[in-house]
FIKOLZA-1660 file (N, C-alpha, C; in steps of 0.1 Angstrom, whole numbers, plus 5000, padded with zeros to 4 digits):
% residues 146
   i   px   py   pz ch aa at
   1 4690 5422 5255  A  M  N
   1 4693 5420 5242  A  M CA
   1 4707 5414 5235  A  M  C
   2 4717 5422 5242  A  L  N
   2 4734 5423 5239  A  L CA
   2 4733 5406 5245  A  L  C
   3 4731 5405 5262  A  H  N
   3 4735 5390 5265  A  H CA
   3 4729 5379 5259  A  H  C
   4 4715 5381 5251  A  F  N
   4 4713 5371 5244  A  F CA
   4 4721 5369 5227  A  F  C
   5 4726 5377 5224  A  F  N
   5 4735 5384 5213  A  F CA
   5 4743 5371 5219  A  F  C
   6 4753 5374 5228  A  R  N
   6 4765 5368 5233  A  R CA
   6 4765 5355 5232  A  R  C
   7 4752 5350 5242  A  R  N
   7 4747 5335 5244  A  R CA
   7 4744 5327 5230  A  R  C
   8 4736 5336 5220  A  G  N
   8 4735 5327 5205  A  G CA
   8 4749 5326 5199  A  G  C
   9 4758 5338 5201  A  R  N
   9 4771 5338 5193  A  R CA
   9 4778 5326 5199  A  R  C
  10 4778 5327 5209  A  F  N
  10 4788 5317 5219  A  F CA
  10 4781 5300 5213  A  F  C
  11 4770 5297 5213  A  R  N
  11 4762 5286 5210  A  R CA
  11 4765 5283 5192  A  R  C
  12 4767 5290 5186  A  Y  N
  12 4770 5293 5174  A  Y CA
  12 4784 5287 5173  A  Y  C
  13 4796 5298 5177  A  L  N
  13 4808 5290 5179  A  L CA
  13 4810 5275 5182  A  L  C
  14 4801 5271 5189  A  I  N
  14 4802 5253 5197  A  I CA
  14 4797 5248 5185  A  I  C
  15 4787 5253 5178  A  L  N
  15 4780 5242 5168  A  L CA
  15 4789 5243 5159  A  L  C
  16 4796 5255 5155  A  C  N
  16 4808 5254 5144  A  C CA
  16 4820 5245 5145  A  C  C
  17 4826 5247 5159  A  S  N
  17 4836 5239 5163  A  S CA
  17 4834 5224 5164  A  S  C
  18 4823 5219 5167  A  V  N
  18 4817 5204 5165  A  V CA
  18 4815 5199 5150  A  V  C
  19 4809 5206 5146  A  S  N
  19 4807 5208 5131  A  S CA
  19 4822 5200 5122  A  S  C
  20 4832 5216 5125  A  S  N
  20 4846 5209 5123  A  S CA
  20 4852 5196 5124  A  S  C
  21 4855 5196 5137  A  L  N
  21 4856 5182 5145  A  L CA
  21 4851 5170 5134  A  L  C
  22 4839 5173 5136  A  A  N
  22 4829 5159 5130  A  A CA
  22 4839 5155 5118  A  A  C
  23 4840 5169 5111  A  F  N
  23 4841 5168 5095  A  F CA
  23 4855 5161 5094  A  F  C
  24 4865 5166 5100  A  V  N
  24 4880 5164 5101  A  V CA
  24 4884 5149 5104  A  V  C
  25 4874 5143 5116  A  F  N
  25 4872 5128 5119  A  F CA
  25 4864 5123 5110  A  F  C
  26 4856 5126 5101  A  S  N
  26 4851 5118 5091  A  S CA
  26 4862 5114 5078  A  S  C
  27 4869 5125 5077  A  C  N
  27 4876 5123 5067  A  C CA
  27 4885 5114 5068  A  C  C
  28 4893 5117 5083  A  Q  N
  28 4901 5103 5088  A  Q CA
  28 4898 5092 5090  A  Q  C
  29 4886 5090 5092  A  S  N
  29 4877 5077 5096  A  S CA
  29 4877 5074 5081  A  S  C
  30 4874 5081 5071  A  E  N
  30 4871 5075 5055  A  E CA
  30 4884 5067 5048  A  E  C
  31 4896 5079 5048  A  E  N
  31 4909 5071 5046  A  E CA
  31 4915 5060 5053  A  E  C
  32 4911 5062 5066  A  S  N
  32 4914 5047 5073  A  S CA
  32 4908 5035 5066  A  S  C
  33 4897 5039 5065  A  T  N
  33 4885 5025 5060  A  T CA
  33 4891 5023 5045  A  T  C
  34 4894 5029 5039  A  K  N
  34 4899 5029 5024  A  K CA
  34 4915 5017 5028  A  K  C
  35 4920 5025 5035  A  H  N
  35 4937 5019 5040  A  H CA
  35 4935 5001 5044  A  H  C
  36 4925 5001 5053  A  A  N
  36 4924 4987 5058  A  A CA
  36 4914 4980 5045  A  A  C
  37 4909 4985 5037  A  Q  N
  37 4901 4979 5027  A  Q CA
  37 4907 4974 5019  A  Q  C
  38 4922 4982 5016  A  Y  N
  38 4934 4980 5005  A  Y CA
  38 4941 4971 5010  A  Y  C
  39 4944 4972 5025  A  V  N
  39 4950 4962 5029  A  V CA
  39 4947 4946 5029  A  V  C
  40 4932 4944 5032  A  A  N
  40 4927 4933 5034  A  A CA
  40 4925 4927 5021  A  A  C
  41 4925 4936 5011  A  E  N
  41 4927 4929 4996  A  E CA
  41 4936 4924 4994  A  E  C
  42 4948 4934 4996  A  G  N
  42 4962 4932 4993  A  G CA
  42 4963 4916 5001  A  G  C
  43 4959 4918 5011  A  Y  N
  43 4964 4906 5017  A  Y CA
  43 4959 4893 5011  A  Y  C
  44 4948 4893 5004  A  T  N
  44 4939 4882 4998  A  T CA
  44 4950 4878 4988  A  T  C
  45 4951 4890 4979  A  L  N
  45 4956 4884 4966  A  L CA
  45 4973 4881 4967  A  L  C
  46 4980 4890 4975  A  F  N
  46 4994 4884 4980  A  F CA
  46 4991 4870 4983  A  F  C
  47 4982 4861 4993  A  Q  N
  47 4982 4848 4994  A  Q CA
  47 4980 4842 4982  A  Q  C
  48 4972 4847 4974  A  T  N
  48 4971 4842 4960  A  T CA
  48 4979 4840 4950  A  T  C
  49 4987 4853 4950  A  H  N
  49 5000 4852 4939  A  H CA
  49 5013 4851 4941  A  H  C
  50 5017 4856 4955  A  C  N
  50 5032 4858 4959  A  C CA
  50 5033 4851 4970  A  C  C
  51 5027 4844 4978  A  A  N
  51 5029 4832 4990  A  A CA
  51 5032 4823 4986  A  A  C
  52 5030 4816 4972  A  N  N
  52 5037 4804 4976  A  N CA
  52 5054 4801 4974  A  N  C
  53 5059 4816 4964  A  C  N
  53 5073 4818 4969  A  C CA
  53 5077 4824 4979  A  C  C
  54 5069 4838 4981  A  H  N
  54 5077 4847 4995  A  H CA
  54 5072 4839 5008  A  H  C
  55 5060 4831 5007  A  Q  N
  55 5053 4824 5021  A  Q CA
  55 5046 4833 5024  A  Q  C
  56 5037 4830 5034  A  R  N
  56 5026 4835 5039  A  R CA
  56 5031 4848 5047  A  R  C
  57 5041 4845 5057  A  D  N
  57 5044 4856 5065  A  D CA
  57 5060 4865 5056  A  D  C
  58 5058 4860 5046  A  G  N
  58 5070 4872 5039  A  G CA
  58 5086 4870 5040  A  G  C
  59 5088 4855 5046  A  K  N
  59 5099 4853 5052  A  K CA
  59 5109 4848 5039  A  K  C
  60 5099 4842 5029  A  G  N
  60 5109 4836 5020  A  G CA
  60 5110 4822 5018  A  G  C
  61 5117 4819 5009  A  L  N
  61 5117 4799 5012  A  L CA
  61 5132 4801 5005  A  L  C
  62 5139 4798 5019  A  S  N
  62 5153 4794 5025  A  S CA
  62 5163 4802 5011  A  S  C
  63 5169 4793 5005  A  N  N
  63 5178 4799 4993  A  N CA
  63 5172 4801 4981  A  N  C
  64 5160 4799 4981  A  L  N
  64 5152 4797 4969  A  L CA
  64 5147 4813 4967  A  L  C
  65 5141 4820 4975  A  Y  N
  65 5131 4833 4977  A  Y CA
  65 5132 4843 4983  A  Y  C
  66 5136 4855 4980  A  P  N
  66 5137 4863 4991  A  P CA
  66 5127 4866 4998  A  P  C
  67 5129 4870 5010  A  A  N
  67 5120 4878 5022  A  A CA
  67 5114 4889 5017  A  A  C
  68 5106 4893 5019  A  I  N
  68 5103 4906 5016  A  I CA
  68 5104 4914 5029  A  I  C
  69 5117 4923 5027  A  T  N
  69 5119 4931 5037  A  T CA
  69 5120 4945 5032  A  T  C
  70 5126 4952 5040  A  P  N
  70 5123 4970 5034  A  P CA
  70 5134 4970 5024  A  P  C
  71 5145 4966 5025  A  E  N
  71 5152 4965 5015  A  E CA
  71 5148 4960 5001  A  E  C
  72 5142 4949 5002  A  Y  N
  72 5135 4946 4989  A  Y CA
  72 5124 4956 4985  A  Y  C
  73 5117 4962 4994  A  L  N
  73 5109 4970 4988  A  L CA
  73 5115 4988 4990  A  L  C
  74 5126 4988 4985  A  K  N
  74 5130 5002 4989  A  K CA
  74 5129 5011 4972  A  K  C
  75 5127 5003 4963  A  D  N
  75 5119 5008 4951  A  D CA
  75 5107 5005 4946  A  D  C
  76 5097 5014 4950  A  K  N
  76 5085 5011 4949  A  K CA
  76 5082 5010 4933  A  K  C
  77 5085 5018 4923  A  A  N
  77 5084 5018 4910  A  A CA
  77 5089 5000 4904  A  A  C
  78 5099 4997 4912  A  K  N
  78 5106 4986 4906  A  K CA
  78 5099 4974 4912  A  K  C
  79 5093 4974 4921  A  V  N
  79 5084 4963 4930  A  V CA
  79 5072 4963 4922  A  V  C
  80 5065 4975 4918  A  I  N
  80 5053 4974 4910  A  I CA
  80 5055 4966 4893  A  I  C
  81 5069 4970 4890  A  C  N
  81 5068 4963 4877  A  C CA
  81 5075 4946 4878  A  C  C
  82 5082 4941 4888  A  W  N
  82 5081 4931 4891  A  W CA
  82 5070 4922 4892  A  W  C
  83 5058 4928 4901  A  I  N
  83 5046 4921 4901  A  I CA
  83 5041 4920 4889  A  I  C
  84 5041 4931 4883  A  K  N
  84 5032 4929 4868  A  K CA
  84 5041 4918 4858  A  K  C
  85 5052 4922 4854  A  N  N
  85 5063 4918 4844  A  N CA
  85 5070 4905 4850  A  N  C
  86 5071 4905 4862  A  G  N
  86 5084 4892 4869  A  G CA
  86 5094 4899 4867  A  G  C
  87 5107 4892 4871  A  V  N
  87 5117 4894 4871  A  V CA
  87 5128 4880 4864  A  V  C
  88 5136 4884 4858  A  N  N
  88 5146 4874 4856  A  N CA
  88 5160 4877 4858  A  N  C
  89 5162 4883 4867  A  Q  N
  89 5176 4891 4871  A  Q CA
  89 5181 4884 4884  A  Q  C
  90 5190 4884 4890  A  S  N
  90 5195 4883 4900  A  S CA
  90 5188 4895 4911  A  S  C
  91 5185 4891 4925  A  V  N
  91 5180 4900 4932  A  V CA
  91 5187 4898 4945  A  V  C
  92 5193 4905 4953  A  T  N
  92 5200 4908 4967  A  T CA
  92 5193 4911 4975  A  T  C
  93 5189 4904 4987  A  V  N
  93 5184 4908 4997  A  V CA
  93 5190 4905 5009  A  V  C
  94 5193 4914 5020  A  N  N
  94 5201 4913 5031  A  N CA
  94 5215 4904 5027  A  N  C
  95 5218 4907 5019  A  G  N
  95 5234 4904 5012  A  G CA
  95 5235 4892 5011  A  G  C
  96 5222 4886 5007  A  K  N
  96 5220 4875 4998  A  K CA
  96 5213 4871 4982  A  K  C
  97 5220 4867 4976  A  T  N
  97 5219 4869 4962  A  T CA
  97 5207 4855 4954  A  T  C
  98 5198 4860 4951  A  F  N
  98 5189 4850 4948  A  F CA
  98 5185 4850 4933  A  F  C
  99 5186 4838 4927  A  N  N
  99 5187 4839 4910  A  N CA
  99 5178 4832 4903  A  N  C
 100 5165 4826 4914  A  R  N
 100 5155 4821 4907  A  R CA
 100 5143 4835 4902  A  R  C
 101 5139 4831 4888  A  P  N
 101 5131 4841 4881  A  P CA
 101 5117 4843 4889  A  P  C
 102 5111 4852 4892  A  M  N
 102 5100 4854 4895  A  M CA
 102 5090 4854 4882  A  M  C
 103 5081 4847 4884  A  P  N
 103 5071 4851 4877  A  P CA
 103 5061 4864 4874  A  P  C
 104 5057 4867 4861  A  A  N
 104 5050 4878 4858  A  A CA
 104 5035 4873 4859  A  A  C
 105 5029 4883 4866  A  N  N
 105 5014 4883 4868  A  N CA
 105 5002 4893 4858  A  N  C
 106 5004 4888 4848  A  P  N
 106 5001 4898 4838  A  P CA
 106 4985 4901 4834  A  P  C
 107 4979 4894 4843  A  A  N
 107 4963 4895 4847  A  A CA
 107 4957 4905 4861  A  A  C
 108 4968 4907 4867  A  L  N
 108 4967 4918 4878  A  L CA
 108 4960 4930 4874  A  L  C
 109 4949 4935 4876  A  K  N
 109 4948 4950 4876  A  K CA
 109 4954 4958 4885  A  K  C
 110 4957 4973 4877  A  E  N
 110 4964 4981 4885  A  E CA
 110 4960 4986 4896  A  E  C
 111 4945 4984 4902  A  L  N
 111 4941 4982 4916  A  L CA
 111 4944 4971 4920  A  L  C
 112 4947 4963 4913  A  E  N
 112 4949 4949 4927  A  E CA
 112 4964 4950 4928  A  E  C
 113 4974 4956 4922  A  I  N
 113 4983 4958 4927  A  I CA
 113 4988 4969 4932  A  I  C
 114 4979 4975 4935  A  A  N
 114 4980 4991 4946  A  A CA
 114 4978 4983 4954  A  A  C
 115 4966 4972 4960  A  E  N
 115 4964 4967 4967  A  E CA
 115 4973 4959 4977  A  E  C
 116 4980 4949 4965  A  I  N
 116 4991 4941 4969  A  I CA
 116 5003 4949 4977  A  I  C
 117 5007 4961 4972  A  M  N
 117 5017 4968 4974  A  M CA
 117 5014 4972 4986  A  M  C
 118 4997 4978 4989  A  T  N
 118 4995 4984 4999  A  T CA
 118 4999 4976 5011  A  T  C
 119 4996 4965 5009  A  Y  N
 119 4993 4951 5018  A  Y CA
 119 5009 4950 5025  A  Y  C
 120 5018 4947 5014  A  M  N
 120 5032 4945 5015  A  M CA
 120 5043 4958 5026  A  M  C
 121 5037 4972 5019  A  Y  N
 121 5044 4979 5025  A  Y CA
 121 5037 4986 5042  A  Y  C
 122 5028 4983 5041  A  T  N
 122 5020 4982 5056  A  T CA
 122 5027 4973 5062  A  T  C
 123 5028 4958 5063  A  T  N
 123 5036 4947 5067  A  T CA
 123 5048 4947 5069  A  T  C
 124 5057 4950 5056  A  W  N
 124 5071 4949 5059  A  W CA
 124 5078 4961 5054  A  W  C
 125 5072 4970 5049  A  G  N
 125 5082 4981 5044  A  G CA
 125 5080 4992 5053  A  G  C
 126 5072 4997 5069  A  N  N
 126 5072 5006 5072  A  N CA
 126 5065 5019 5068  A  N  C
 127 5055 5015 5061  A  D  N
 127 5046 5026 5052  A  D CA
 127 5032 5027 5054  A  D  C
 128 5025 5035 5061  A  S  N
 128 5010 5032 5061  A  S CA
 128 5004 5039 5051  A  S  C
 129 5013 5042 5042  A  K  N
 129 5003 5052 5031  A  K CA
 129 4998 5039 5019  A  K  C
 130 4983 5046 5015  A  I  N
 130 4980 5039 5003  A  I CA
 130 4990 5040 4993  A  I  C
 131 4991 5026 4982  A  T  N
 131 4997 5030 4971  A  T CA
 131 4985 5029 4961  A  T  C
 132 4984 5043 4955  A  T  N
 132 4974 5046 4945  A  T CA
 132 4977 5038 4930  A  T  C
 133 4966 5039 4926  A  T  N
 133 4964 5034 4913  A  T CA
 133 4972 5040 4902  A  T  C
 134 4972 5058 4906  A  E  N
 134 4983 5065 4895  A  E CA
 134 4998 5062 4899  A  E  C
 135 5000 5055 4909  A  T  N
 135 5014 5052 4913  A  T CA
 135 5017 5041 4905  A  T  C
 136 5006 5033 4903  A  V  N
 136 5010 5017 4898  A  V CA
 136 5011 5022 4880  A  V  C
 137 5000 5033 4877  A  Q  N
 137 5000 5033 4865  A  Q CA
 137 5012 5039 4859  A  Q  C
 138 5017 5050 4866  A  K  N
 138 5032 5057 4862  A  K CA
 138 5041 5050 4863  A  K  C
 139 5043 5037 4873  A  A  N
 139 5054 5030 4871  A  A CA
 139 5053 5020 4865  A  A  C
 140 5041 5013 4856  A  L  N
 140 5040 5006 4848  A  L CA
 140 5043 5011 4832  A  L  C
 141 5041 5023 4834  A  E  N
 141 5046 5030 4822  A  E CA
 141 5057 5033 4817  A  E  C
 142 5065 5034 4832  A  Q  N
 142 5081 5035 4829  A  Q CA
 142 5087 5023 4827  A  Q  C
 143 5083 5010 4833  A  C  N
 143 5091 4996 4834  A  C CA
 143 5088 4993 4815  A  C  C
 144 5074 4999 4810  A  V  N
 144 5075 4993 4798  A  V CA
 144 5085 5001 4787  A  V  C
 145 5087 5012 4790  A  S  N
 145 5095 5019 4783  A  S CA
 145 5108 5018 4783  A  S  C
 146 5110 5011 4796  A  N  N
 146 5127 5008 4799  A  N CA
 146 5131 4994 4791  A  N  C
% end
C-alpha cells in the first residue's frame, strides 16, 4: 500500500509540475502574441500616419525630418504628445536641429497611439515592452495640462 501511495504521489507531482509549466508558457505566449499584434498594427499605422515624413525605415528625410532614433524616443510621454498634438518647436536629433512642424493626428485613438509607440520602440528604441493605453492616456492628460 505504501508503495502505491508513493507512486501516486509521484504522478501527482509530475502532473502538477507539467500543469504549472504549461500555465507559465501559455501566459508568456499570450503576452508575446499581444506584443506581436501591437507591433503589426503599429507598423500599419506608422506607414499611414508617420512614414511620409520619417520614411518607412525611420531614417527621416535628409534635412527636413528627423530619423526615429533612441535619442528621439528618449521621452515616451513627449513622443505620445507629439503623435497626438503635433509639435511646432525645433527638435534636435543626433546633433542636428529640425525646425519643420510635425502635424497633429487628433483622430488617432489611445489604442492606435499605443500600437504606434510599441512598433517604434520595438523597432528603433530597443524596448520590447508594450506601450499600454493607460500609459498613453496618462501622457495625454499631462500634455493637455502643460
